VEXDREN-2710 file (C-alpha; in Angstrom, 1 decimal):
% VEXDREN-2710
k/r/px/py/pz
1/MET/-11.4/128.4/-90.4
2/ARG/-14.0/129.8/-88.3
3/GLU/-15.6/130.8/-91.4
4/LEU/-14.9/127.8/-93.3
5/PHE/-16.7/125.2/-90.6
6/GLN/-19.0/127.4/-89.0
7/ARG/-22.6/125.9/-88.5
8/ASP/-24.2/129.0/-86.6
9/GLU/-27.3/128.7/-88.2
10/ALA/-27.6/124.9/-87.3
11/ILE/-26.7/125.5/-84.0
12/ASP/-29.2/128.2/-83.6
13/ASP/-32.1/126.0/-84.5
14/ALA/-31.2/123.3/-82.7
15/LYS/-31.1/125.4/-79.4
16/ARG/-34.6/126.8/-80.5
17/SER/-36.0/123.5/-81.2
18/GLU/-35.2/122.3/-78.0
19/LEU/-36.6/124.9/-76.3
20/ALA/-40.0/124.7/-78.5
21/ASP/-40.1/120.9/-77.1
22/ILE/-39.8/122.1/-73.4
23/ILE/-42.5/124.7/-74.2
24/ARG/-44.7/122.2/-76.1
25/SER/-44.5/119.7/-73.0
26/ASN/-45.9/122.4/-70.7
27/ASN/-44.2/120.6/-67.4
28/GLU/-42.7/123.9/-65.7
29/ASN/-42.8/124.9/-62.2
30/TYR/-43.2/128.3/-61.6
31/THR/-42.0/130.2/-58.1
32/ASP/-43.9/132.9/-56.8
33/VAL/-41.5/135.7/-58.0
34/GLU/-41.6/134.4/-61.6
35/ASN/-45.2/134.2/-61.3
36/ALA/-45.5/138.0/-59.8
37/VAL/-43.3/138.8/-62.8
38/VAL/-45.5/137.7/-65.9
39/ASP/-48.7/138.8/-63.7
40/ARG/-47.0/142.4/-63.4
41/VAL/-46.1/142.8/-67.1
42/ARG/-49.6/141.8/-68.1
43/ASP/-51.4/143.6/-65.8
44/GLN/-49.3/146.4/-67.0
45/LEU/-49.4/146.2/-70.9
46/ASP/-52.1/144.1/-71.6
47/SER/-55.0/146.1/-70.2
48/ILE/-54.4/149.2/-71.9
49/PRO/-57.8/150.0/-74.1
50/ASP/-57.1/150.1/-77.7
51/SER/-58.5/153.5/-77.9
52/SER/-55.4/155.2/-75.9
53/PHE/-53.3/153.6/-79.0
54/GLU/-52.7/156.1/-82.4
55/LYS/-52.3/153.9/-85.7
56/PHE/-49.1/154.4/-87.4
57/GLU/-47.9/154.2/-91.0
58/SER/-46.1/150.8/-91.0
59/PRO/-43.3/149.9/-93.4
60/ASP/-44.9/146.3/-93.4
61/HIS/-48.2/146.2/-94.7
62/LEU/-48.5/142.7/-93.1
63/VAL/-47.6/144.3/-89.2
64/HIS/-50.2/146.5/-87.6
65/MET/-48.8/149.6/-85.6
66/GLU/-49.7/151.7/-83.2
67/GLY/-48.4/153.5/-80.3
68/PHE/-48.0/156.0/-77.7
69/HIS/-50.5/155.6/-74.7
70/LYS/-50.8/159.0/-72.7
71/GLY/-49.1/157.7/-69.8
72/GLY/-45.6/156.5/-70.1
73/LYS/-42.5/158.3/-70.2
74/ASN/-41.4/157.3/-73.8
75/GLY/-44.5/156.0/-74.6
76/ILE/-45.7/152.6/-75.5
77/PRO/-45.5/150.9/-79.0
78/ARG/-47.3/148.1/-79.8
79/ALA/-47.2/145.8/-82.7
80/SER/-49.0/142.5/-84.2
81/THR/-49.1/140.3/-87.0
82/VAL/-49.9/136.7/-87.9
83/LEU/-47.1/133.9/-88.0
84/ASP/-46.9/130.9/-90.4
85/GLU/-45.6/128.9/-87.6
86/GLU/-46.8/126.9/-84.6
87/ILE/-47.1/129.0/-81.2
88/CYS/-44.2/126.9/-79.4
89/ALA/-41.6/127.6/-82.4
90/CYS/-42.6/131.1/-82.4
91/ALA/-42.2/131.7/-78.8
92/ALA/-38.7/129.8/-78.9
93/TRP/-37.8/132.0/-81.6
94/SER/-38.3/135.4/-79.4
95/TYR/-37.0/133.8/-76.2
96/PRO/-33.6/135.5/-75.5
97/LEU/-31.3/132.4/-75.8
98/GLU/-28.2/134.5/-76.9
99/THR/-28.0/132.6/-80.1
100/ARG/-24.9/133.0/-82.8
101/HIS/-27.3/134.9/-84.7
102/GLU/-28.1/137.6/-82.0
103/ILE/-24.9/138.3/-80.6
104/LYS/-23.6/139.0/-84.3
105/ALA/-26.6/141.1/-84.8
106/PHE/-26.2/143.1/-81.9
107/PHE/-22.2/143.9/-82.0
108/ALA/-22.8/144.9/-85.8
109/ASP/-25.5/147.3/-84.4
110/GLY/-23.3/149.3/-81.8
111/GLY/-23.7/146.7/-78.9
112/VAL/-20.8/146.9/-76.4
113/GLU/-21.6/144.1/-73.9
114/SER/-23.9/141.0/-73.9
115/ALA/-24.7/138.7/-71.3
116/VAL/-27.3/136.0/-69.9
117/THR/-27.7/134.4/-67.1
118/VAL/-30.0/131.0/-67.4
119/HIS/-31.8/130.3/-64.4
120/ASN/-34.1/127.6/-65.3
121/SER/-35.9/126.7/-68.7
122/HIS/-38.5/129.4/-68.3
123/TYR/-36.6/132.2/-66.8
124/VAL/-33.2/134.2/-67.8
125/THR/-31.3/137.7/-66.7
126/GLY/-29.9/139.3/-69.7
127/GLN/-27.8/142.4/-69.7
128/GLN/-27.0/144.7/-72.6
129/LEU/-24.7/147.7/-72.8
130/ARG/-24.9/150.1/-76.0
131/ASP/-23.1/152.9/-77.0
132/PHE/-25.1/154.7/-79.8
133/ASN/-22.2/157.0/-80.6
134/ILE/-24.2/160.4/-80.2
135/PRO/-22.2/163.3/-78.7
136/THR/-23.2/164.0/-75.3
137/PHE/-25.5/161.0/-74.9
138/SER/-24.3/158.2/-72.7
139/PRO/-24.0/154.7/-73.5
140/ARG/-27.2/152.8/-72.4
141/GLU/-27.2/149.7/-70.3
142/PHE/-30.7/147.5/-69.9
143/VAL/-30.5/144.7/-67.1
144/ALA/-33.6/142.9/-67.2
145/ARG/-35.5/139.1/-66.6
146/SER/-37.6/137.2/-69.3
147/VAL/-40.1/134.6/-68.5
148/TRP/-42.6/132.6/-70.3
149/ARG/-45.7/131.2/-69.1
150/TRP/-48.7/129.3/-70.5
151/GLU/-52.1/131.2/-69.8
152/SER/-54.5/128.8/-71.6
153/GLU/-54.2/126.1/-74.3
154/THR/-54.0/128.7/-76.7
155/GLU/-52.1/131.5/-75.5
156/LEU/-48.5/131.9/-74.4
157/LEU/-46.9/135.1/-72.3
158/LEU/-43.3/135.6/-72.8
159/VAL/-42.5/138.9/-70.3
160/THR/-39.4/141.1/-70.1
161/GLU/-39.1/143.3/-67.1
162/SER/-35.8/145.5/-66.1
163/CYS/-34.7/144.4/-62.9
164/LEU/-31.7/144.8/-60.1
165/ALA/-29.0/142.2/-60.5
166/GLU/-26.0/141.5/-58.3
167/GLN/-23.8/140.1/-60.8
168/TYR/-24.7/143.3/-63.0
169/PRO/-23.8/146.4/-60.9
170/ILE/-24.6/149.9/-61.7
171/ARG/-21.3/151.4/-63.2
172/PRO/-20.4/155.1/-63.1
173/GLY/-20.6/156.7/-66.4
174/ILE/-23.3/154.7/-67.9
175/VAL/-27.0/155.5/-67.7
176/ARG/-29.0/152.3/-66.3
177/ALA/-32.1/152.3/-69.0
178/SER/-35.0/150.3/-68.4
179/VAL/-37.5/148.2/-70.6
180/THR/-40.6/146.2/-70.2
181/THR/-42.0/143.9/-72.6
182/LEU/-45.1/141.9/-73.2
183/ARG/-45.1/139.5/-76.3
184/LYS/-48.4/137.6/-76.5
185/PHE/-48.9/134.5/-78.5
186/GLU/-52.2/133.6/-79.6
187/ARG/-52.7/129.9/-81.5
188/LEU/-55.3/130.3/-84.2
189/ASP/-56.8/127.9/-86.5
190/PRO/-54.4/126.5/-89.3
191/VAL/-54.7/127.6/-92.9
192/GLY/-55.0/124.2/-94.7
193/GLU/-51.9/122.1/-92.8
194/ILE/-50.0/125.5/-92.0
195/PRO/-49.9/126.3/-88.1
196/GLN/-51.0/129.9/-87.4
197/THR/-49.9/132.1/-84.5
198/ARG/-51.0/135.8/-83.7
199/ILE/-48.3/137.8/-81.8
200/THR/-48.8/141.1/-80.2
201/TRP/-45.6/142.8/-79.1
202/THR/-46.3/145.7/-76.5
203/GLN/-43.0/147.6/-74.9
204/GLN/-42.4/150.3/-72.6
205/PRO/-39.0/151.4/-73.0
206/ASP/-37.4/154.4/-70.2
207/MET/-34.1/155.7/-71.8
208/GLY/-32.9/157.5/-68.8
209/GLY/-33.0/161.3/-69.9
210/PHE/-35.1/163.2/-72.6
211/ILE/-35.6/162.4/-76.0
212/PRO/-37.2/164.5/-78.6
213/SER/-40.7/163.4/-79.5
214/LYS/-40.1/162.9/-82.9
215/ALA/-36.8/160.8/-82.3
216/VAL/-38.9/158.8/-80.1
217/ARG/-41.5/157.9/-82.7
218/GLY/-39.0/156.8/-85.1
219/ALA/-37.2/154.7/-82.8
220/ALA/-40.6/152.9/-82.0
221/VAL/-41.2/152.2/-85.3
222/GLY/-37.5/150.4/-86.0
223/GLN/-38.8/148.5/-82.3
224/MET/-41.7/147.6/-83.8
225/MET/-40.0/146.1/-87.0
226/TYR/-39.1/143.2/-84.6
227/VAL/-42.3/141.8/-85.1
228/SER/-42.1/142.0/-88.9
229/THR/-38.7/140.4/-88.5
230/MET/-40.3/137.4/-87.3
231/ARG/-42.9/137.4/-89.7
232/LYS/-40.6/136.9/-92.7
233/ARG/-38.6/134.8/-90.7
234/PHE/-41.8/132.0/-90.4
235/ASP/-43.5/133.1/-93.8
236/LYS/-44.8/130.7/-95.9
237/SER/-47.0/132.8/-98.3
238/PRO/-45.8/131.0/-101.1
239/ALA/-47.4/127.6/-99.6
240/ILE/-50.6/129.2/-98.6
241/ASP/-50.9/130.9/-101.7
242/ALA/-50.2/127.4/-103.6
243/ALA/-52.7/125.7/-101.4
244/SER/-55.5/128.5/-102.0
245/ASN/-54.7/128.3/-105.6
246/LEU/-55.0/124.6/-105.6
247/ARG/-58.6/124.9/-103.7
248/LEU/-59.6/127.2/-106.9
249/VAL/-58.4/124.6/-109.5
250/THR/-60.3/121.8/-107.9
251/ILE/-63.2/123.8/-107.6
252/ILE/-62.8/125.1/-111.3
253/GLN/-62.6/121.8/-112.6
254/ASN/-65.6/120.3/-110.6
255/HIS/-67.5/123.1/-111.9
256/ASP/-70.8/122.6/-113.6
257/ASP/-71.5/124.8/-116.5
258/ASP/-75.0/124.9/-115.4
259/GLU/-74.8/126.7/-112.1
260/TYR/-74.5/130.0/-113.2
261/THR/-77.1/132.3/-112.5
262/GLU/-78.6/134.9/-115.2
263/GLU/-77.0/137.8/-113.9
264/GLU/-73.6/136.0/-113.7
265/GLU/-74.4/135.4/-117.3
266/GLU/-74.6/138.8/-118.0
267/ILE/-71.7/139.8/-116.3
268/LEU/-69.5/137.2/-118.4
269/THR/-71.2/138.1/-121.8
270/SER/-70.3/141.9/-120.9
271/GLY/-66.7/141.1/-120.0
272/LEU/-66.2/139.2/-123.4
273/LYS/-67.5/142.4/-125.3
274/HIS/-64.8/144.4/-124.1
275/PHE/-62.1/141.9/-125.9
276/ASP/-64.2/142.4/-129.3
277/ASN/-64.4/146.2/-128.1
278/PHE/-60.9/146.4/-128.1
279/ARG/-60.1/144.9/-131.3
280/GLU/-62.2/147.0/-133.1
281/GLN/-59.8/150.1/-132.0
282/LYS/-56.2/151.2/-133.5
283/GLY/-54.1/150.4/-130.4
284/LYS/-50.6/151.7/-129.6
285/ASP/-48.4/149.5/-128.1
286/VAL/-47.6/150.4/-124.1
287/LYS/-43.8/149.7/-123.1
288/MET/-43.8/147.0/-120.2
289/GLY/-41.3/146.1/-117.6
290/SER/-40.8/142.6/-119.1
291/ARG/-40.4/141.9/-122.6
292/LEU/-42.7/138.5/-122.3
293/THR/-45.7/140.9/-121.9
294/THR/-47.0/142.6/-124.9
295/ALA/-49.6/145.5/-124.1
296/LYS/-51.6/147.9/-126.3
297/LEU/-53.7/150.9/-125.5
298/ALA/-56.6/152.2/-127.8
299/TYR/-59.0/155.0/-126.9
300/GLU/-62.6/155.7/-127.9
301/ASP/-63.7/159.0/-128.9
302/GLY/-65.7/159.6/-125.5
303/ASP/-63.2/158.4/-123.2
304/ARG/-61.3/161.5/-122.4
305/LEU/-64.6/163.4/-121.7
306/ALA/-66.5/160.7/-120.0
307/PHE/-68.2/162.0/-116.9
308/GLY/-69.3/160.4/-113.8
309/TYR/-71.2/161.7/-110.9
310/ALA/-70.2/162.9/-107.2
311/THR/-70.7/161.7/-104.2
312/THR/-72.0/163.7/-101.4
313/MET/-68.2/163.6/-100.3
314/ASN/-66.8/164.9/-103.2
315/VAL/-65.4/161.7/-104.5
316/VAL/-65.7/160.8/-108.2
317/ARG/-67.5/157.7/-109.0
318/ALA/-65.3/155.9/-111.5
319/THR/-65.5/152.4/-113.4
320/TYR/-63.4/150.1/-114.0
321/PRO/-64.5/147.1/-115.9
322/SER/-62.2/144.3/-116.8
323/ALA/-62.3/140.7/-118.1
324/TYR/-59.1/137.7/-118.2
325/LYS/-59.2/135.1/-120.9
326/ILE/-57.4/132.3/-119.8
327/ILE/-56.5/130.2/-123.1
328/ASP/-54.8/126.6/-123.2
329/ALA/-51.9/126.8/-125.5
330/GLY/-50.7/123.4/-125.1
331/SER/-47.7/121.5/-124.6
332/GLY/-48.6/122.8/-120.8
333/PHE/-48.7/126.1/-121.7
334/THR/-51.6/128.9/-121.1
335/LYS/-51.6/132.1/-122.5
336/LEU/-53.4/134.9/-120.5
337/GLU/-55.4/137.9/-122.2
338/TYR/-56.6/140.8/-119.8
339/VAL/-58.3/143.8/-121.2
340/ILE/-59.5/147.0/-119.1
341/HIS/-62.0/149.5/-119.9
342/PRO/-62.0/152.3/-117.4
343/ASP/-64.1/155.2/-116.9
344/SER/-62.2/157.8/-114.8
345/GLY/-65.2/160.0/-114.2
346/GLY/-63.9/163.0/-115.8
347/VAL/-61.1/164.6/-118.4
348/ILE/-57.8/163.0/-118.1
349/PRO/-54.9/163.8/-120.0
350/ALA/-53.6/160.8/-122.4
351/ILE/-50.2/161.0/-121.3
352/VAL/-51.6/160.5/-117.6
353/MET/-53.9/157.4/-118.9
354/ARG/-51.0/156.1/-120.5
355/GLN/-49.1/155.9/-117.6
356/ILE/-52.0/154.3/-115.3
357/MET/-52.8/151.9/-118.0
358/GLY/-49.4/150.8/-118.5
359/SER/-49.2/149.9/-114.4
360/ASN/-52.2/148.4/-114.6
361/LEU/-51.7/146.1/-117.6
362/GLU/-48.2/145.1/-115.3
363/HIS/-51.0/142.9/-113.8
364/VAL/-50.4/140.3/-116.3
365/SER/-46.7/140.2/-115.7
366/HIS/-47.1/139.7/-112.1
367/ALA/-49.2/137.0/-113.0
368/ARG/-46.9/135.6/-115.0
369/ARG/-43.9/135.8/-112.7
370/HIS/-46.5/134.5/-110.1
371/LEU/-47.1/131.2/-111.9
372/GLN/-43.3/131.0/-112.8
373/SER/-42.5/131.0/-109.3
374/LEU/-44.3/128.1/-108.5
375/ARG/-42.4/125.8/-111.4
376/GLY/-39.6/123.2/-110.3
377/LEU/-36.3/123.2/-111.2
378/GLU/-37.2/120.0/-112.9
379/ASP/-39.6/121.5/-114.9
380/TRP/-37.6/124.3/-116.4
381/ASP/-36.8/124.5/-119.8
382/ALA/-35.6/127.5/-122.5
383/LYS/-38.4/129.2/-121.7
384/ASP/-38.0/129.7/-118.3
385/GLY/-34.9/130.3/-118.6
386/GLU/-35.4/133.7/-120.4
387/ALA/-38.3/134.1/-118.0
388/ILE/-36.0/134.0/-114.9
389/GLY/-33.4/136.3/-116.8
390/GLU/-36.4/138.9/-117.2
391/VAL/-37.1/138.5/-113.3
392/LEU/-33.6/139.0/-112.5
393/VAL/-33.2/142.3/-114.2
394/THR/-36.3/143.9/-113.1
395/LYS/-36.2/146.0/-109.9
396/THR/-38.0/144.8/-107.1
397/ASP/-39.7/146.3/-103.9
398/ALA/-36.8/144.4/-101.7
399/GLU/-34.3/146.7/-103.0
400/GLU/-35.9/149.7/-101.3
401/HIS/-35.9/147.9/-98.1
402/HIS/-32.3/145.7/-98.9
403/GLY/-30.6/144.7/-95.3
404/LYS/-27.5/146.2/-93.9
405/GLY/-24.2/145.6/-95.6
406/GLU/-26.5/144.3/-98.6
407/THR/-26.5/146.0/-102.0
408/LYS/-29.9/146.8/-103.8
409/VAL/-28.9/144.0/-106.5
410/GLU/-28.2/141.3/-103.8
411/ALA/-31.6/142.1/-102.0
412/ARG/-33.3/141.8/-105.6
413/VAL/-31.3/138.2/-106.1
414/ARG/-32.3/137.3/-102.6
415/GLU/-35.8/138.0/-102.8
416/THR/-35.6/135.9/-106.3
417/MET/-34.0/133.1/-105.0
418/GLU/-36.4/132.9/-102.5
419/LYS/-39.4/133.2/-104.1
420/GLN/-38.7/131.1/-107.2
421/LYS/-39.3/127.6/-106.4
422/GLY/-36.8/126.2/-109.3
423/LEU/-33.8/129.0/-108.1
424/LYS/-34.5/127.7/-104.5
425/GLU/-34.2/124.3/-105.3
426/LEU/-30.4/125.0/-107.1
427/GLY/-29.6/127.6/-104.1
428/GLN/-29.9/124.7/-101.8
429/LYS/-27.8/122.3/-104.0
430/HIS/-25.2/125.3/-104.9
431/GLU/-25.1/127.4/-102.3
432/TRP/-22.6/129.7/-104.2
433/PHE/-25.2/130.3/-106.7
434/LYS/-26.9/133.4/-105.3
435/VAL/-23.5/135.2/-105.2
436/LEU/-23.1/134.2/-109.0
437/LEU/-26.4/135.8/-110.0
438/ALA/-25.6/138.8/-107.8
439/LYS/-22.1/139.5/-109.5
440/VAL/-23.7/138.9/-112.7
441/VAL/-26.5/141.2/-112.5
442/ALA/-24.7/143.9/-110.6
443/ASN/-22.4/144.4/-113.8
444/LYS/-19.6/146.0/-112.6
445/LEU/-17.1/146.9/-115.1
446/ARG/-13.7/145.3/-113.9
447/PRO/-10.6/143.1/-115.5
448/ALA/-12.0/139.2/-115.3
449/GLY/-9.9/136.8/-112.9
450/ASP/-9.2/133.4/-113.8
451/SER/-10.8/130.3/-112.3
452/LYS/-10.4/126.6/-113.4
453/ALA/-12.8/125.7/-110.7
454/LYS/-15.1/122.6/-111.5
455/LEU/-18.7/122.4/-110.7
456/CYS/-18.0/120.1/-107.9
457/ASN/-15.7/121.9/-106.5
458/MET/-17.4/125.8/-106.9
459/SER/-17.1/128.0/-103.5
460/VAL/-18.4/131.6/-103.0
461/LYS/-14.7/132.7/-103.8
462/GLU/-15.1/131.2/-107.2
463/ALA/-18.4/132.3/-107.7
464/ASN/-17.7/136.4/-107.2
465/VAL/-14.8/135.8/-109.4
466/ILE/-16.5/133.9/-112.4
467/GLY/-20.0/136.5/-112.2
468/GLY/-18.2/139.5/-111.8
469/ALA/-16.5/138.5/-114.8
470/LEU/-19.3/138.7/-117.8
471/ALA/-19.1/142.5/-117.6
472/SER/-15.9/142.4/-118.9
473/CYS/-17.1/139.5/-121.6
474/ILE/-20.0/141.9/-122.8
475/ALA/-17.7/145.3/-122.8
476/ALA/-15.6/143.0/-125.1
477/ASN/-18.1/141.8/-127.7
478/LEU/-20.9/143.4/-129.9
479/THR/-23.6/140.9/-129.0
480/ALA/-24.9/139.4/-125.9
481/PRO/-24.7/135.8/-127.2
482/ALA/-21.0/136.3/-127.9
483/ALA/-20.1/137.5/-124.6
484/VAL/-22.1/134.6/-123.1
485/ASP/-20.4/132.5/-125.3
486/GLU/-16.8/134.1/-124.3
487/TRP/-17.9/133.6/-120.6
488/ILE/-18.9/130.0/-120.8
489/LEU/-15.4/128.8/-122.8
490/ARG/-13.5/130.7/-120.1
491/TYR/-15.0/129.2/-117.1
492/PRO/-15.0/125.1/-116.6
493/ALA/-17.9/125.1/-114.3
494/MET/-20.1/127.4/-116.3
495/GLY/-19.7/125.1/-119.3
496/GLU/-20.7/122.4/-116.8
497/LEU/-24.1/124.1/-115.7
498/GLU/-24.7/124.7/-119.3
499/ARG/-24.7/121.2/-120.0
500/GLU/-26.9/120.0/-117.1
501/TYR/-29.5/122.5/-117.3
502/VAL/-31.2/123.4/-120.8
503/TRP/-32.3/126.4/-119.6
504/PHE/-28.9/128.1/-118.0
505/ARG/-27.9/129.6/-121.5
506/PRO/-31.0/131.0/-122.2
507/MET/-31.1/132.6/-119.0
508/MET/-27.7/134.2/-119.4
509/ASP/-28.4/135.4/-122.9
510/THR/-31.5/137.4/-121.6
511/ILE/-29.8/138.7/-118.7
512/ALA/-26.5/139.8/-120.7
513/GLN/-28.7/141.3/-123.5
514/ARG/-30.8/143.5/-120.8
515/LEU/-27.5/144.8/-119.3
516/LEU/-25.7/145.5/-122.7
517/GLU/-28.9/147.5/-123.7
518/SER/-29.2/149.7/-120.2
519/VAL/-25.6/150.1/-119.0
520/SER/-24.2/153.6/-120.3
521/TRP/-20.8/151.9/-121.2
522/GLY/-22.6/149.3/-123.5
523/LEU/-24.7/151.9/-125.2
524/LYS/-21.5/154.0/-125.8
525/MET/-19.7/151.0/-127.2
526/ARG/-22.5/150.3/-129.8
527/LEU/-22.6/154.2/-130.8
528/TYR/-19.0/154.5/-131.4
529/THR/-18.8/150.7/-133.2
530/GLY/-21.6/151.7/-135.5
531/ALA/-19.6/155.2/-136.1
532/GLY/-16.3/153.5/-136.8
533/LEU/-18.3/150.8/-139.2
534/SER/-19.8/153.5/-141.2
535/THR/-16.8/156.0/-141.5
536/LEU/-14.9/152.7/-142.6
537/ASP/-17.5/152.1/-145.1
538/LEU/-17.4/155.7/-146.6
539/ILE/-13.3/155.4/-146.4
540/SER/-13.7/151.9/-148.4
541/ASP/-15.9/153.4/-151.1
542/LEU/-13.9/156.3/-151.7
543/TYR/-11.0/153.9/-152.2
544/MET/-12.7/151.8/-154.5
545/ILE/-13.4/155.1/-156.6
546/TYR/-9.8/155.5/-156.7
547/THR/-8.9/152.4/-157.7
548/TYR/-11.4/152.4/-160.6
549/ALA/-10.6/155.7/-161.7
550/THR/-6.8/154.9/-162.1
551/THR/-7.2/151.4/-163.7
552/GLY/-9.2/152.5/-166.7
553/GLN/-12.9/152.1/-165.0
554/GLN/-14.4/155.1/-165.3
555/GLY/-17.9/154.1/-166.0
556/ALA/-17.9/151.9/-162.6
557/ALA/-15.9/154.9/-160.5
558/LEU/-18.3/157.6/-161.8
559/SER/-21.2/155.3/-160.7
560/LEU/-19.7/154.5/-157.3
561/ALA/-18.9/158.3/-157.2
562/ILE/-22.8/159.3/-158.0
563/MET/-24.3/157.0/-155.2
564/VAL/-22.0/158.1/-152.3
565/GLY/-22.7/161.8/-153.8
566/VAL/-26.6/161.4/-153.8
567/CYS/-26.5/159.4/-150.2
568/LEU/-24.4/162.0/-148.9
569/LEU/-26.6/165.0/-150.4
570/LEU/-29.5/163.5/-149.0
571/GLN/-28.5/163.2/-145.6
572/LEU/-26.9/167.1/-145.7
573/ILE/-30.7/167.9/-146.9
574/PHE/-32.1/166.1/-144.1
575/VAL/-29.8/168.1/-141.6
576/TYR/-30.2/171.3/-143.3
577/MET/-34.3/171.0/-143.0
578/ASN/-34.0/169.7/-139.0
579/THR/-31.6/172.4/-138.1
580/ARG/-32.3/175.5/-140.3
581/ARG/-34.2/177.5/-137.6
582/GLY/-31.4/176.7/-135.1
583/PRO/-28.1/178.4/-134.4
584/LYS/-25.6/177.8/-137.9
585/LEU/-22.8/176.4/-135.4
586/THR/-25.1/173.6/-134.9
587/MET/-26.1/173.1/-138.4
588/VAL/-22.2/172.9/-139.7
589/LYS/-21.2/170.3/-137.0
590/GLU/-24.0/168.3/-138.2
591/MET/-23.0/168.5/-141.5
592/LEU/-19.4/167.9/-140.9
593/ILE/-20.4/164.7/-139.1
594/VAL/-22.3/163.7/-142.5
595/LEU/-19.2/164.2/-144.4
596/SER/-17.1/162.2/-141.9
597/GLY/-19.5/159.3/-142.4
598/THR/-20.5/158.8/-138.7
599/ALA/-23.7/159.6/-139.7
END
């Protein structure tokens, strides 16, 4: 029942919103002890010179990570980034409120005990006990007090400092660890209407024992990912990008053709020549990640032997001219053409160049996916359904960084639902839709369950059953459309979705087709089906020859026998030509396959 009626996220948001209002009002009175805690942590961690830190490789390219000041037993990691939210909401999210989400995450990550004593709206004392399940490594207990305080109109500090507390006495067999943390929030200028806040997170931990430096470094990066989690929590990149795109659209619409300089005109003319030069070459198709993007690669005679020049740093200077054509295709559609003509400055093997060029031409696919993500649900048509289907079956970076307890496919679907405006709107209307898509794309072959649920009473449980059933439909049918037909007819809710949304069926057809092509059992099914039909065809021909011969139609029997014999003879000749230099046993096996009619 708790799972059915839980409103954890809404309750947590209400607590944070209440604290954000208190922080915003800035009417707090601080005791000498509270001020001393803030001053002490600020002086200890905020005064360290930047030169004392070593830059770390950050898993999140938007989060700057560095650490290990020379002083400090376990080093001092520091991370910073910009958050797409106003300063009070950021500070409230970071303050230890012991929200339901934090409690759940703590115990899921090996936590044993957690408690918070609230002294007032800006000062709390917290206790956490962790068991790392490492042999000979005792459980660690942290007891610390946290205080937030405005330093100026644009800067707020949230500090955490280990302390002794009567309500949390030291216990035998448990090591008391310590931690000092400074979170500095700075109000920045907004981007359009979106507020910006910089957070600088600095921490000095002491785990209360010897820990290898390599383990400390790895743990430090993990701790600094807290800042990445905050960034993702408030990320409004689509809105920021949309605002930037809108400003550029306005500039383009109001642009005067006479505003180009002579040098700019030369650049445009040179770029357009690349399209003409490319069309004069004989191009070869390049396989792209999406079927909706076509690409070709052409070589000029001198490309593989082009030479650049080396700088004093032994780096070859290459050139990378490129050009775009943005064409109004009518009916609200736009065609994008992109041509590149790189000179690598040296000899590059064709196979390597093909790989490099293919990845660069994927830029068009990225542009298409980005523009697709900006379309709202009310604008979607059949082509949008096909495009979304392609996106859902294309691997993404999110799969490499999927959360704990989350599969790679679930991470891909989650990211797609978050980035695609139309899917996000549908997910808000039907919370179970993300689960349905994840089960469909996972394509795990298993017996199909039954569900007579209507669209109005669909649940996550029903979505699991229905989504997981598509794989068995694909396995039981020769074509993707036939599989989707069976799936939609079997489940009433899917029939309602098809009738309500014109894009739903094309999306499912695209997903089913790509899954049928990619899974091993789908390939085997098509192979065995084709071989079986070929054998049946040969048997039917032999039967007809027998029938003609026994009913006095000798001419028809002879004609059909000659036709079948010639076909088999040609196939045997091809087998001989391909296998004559190999083992004789291989030749015999291939010839038997031909004679069986399965070739």
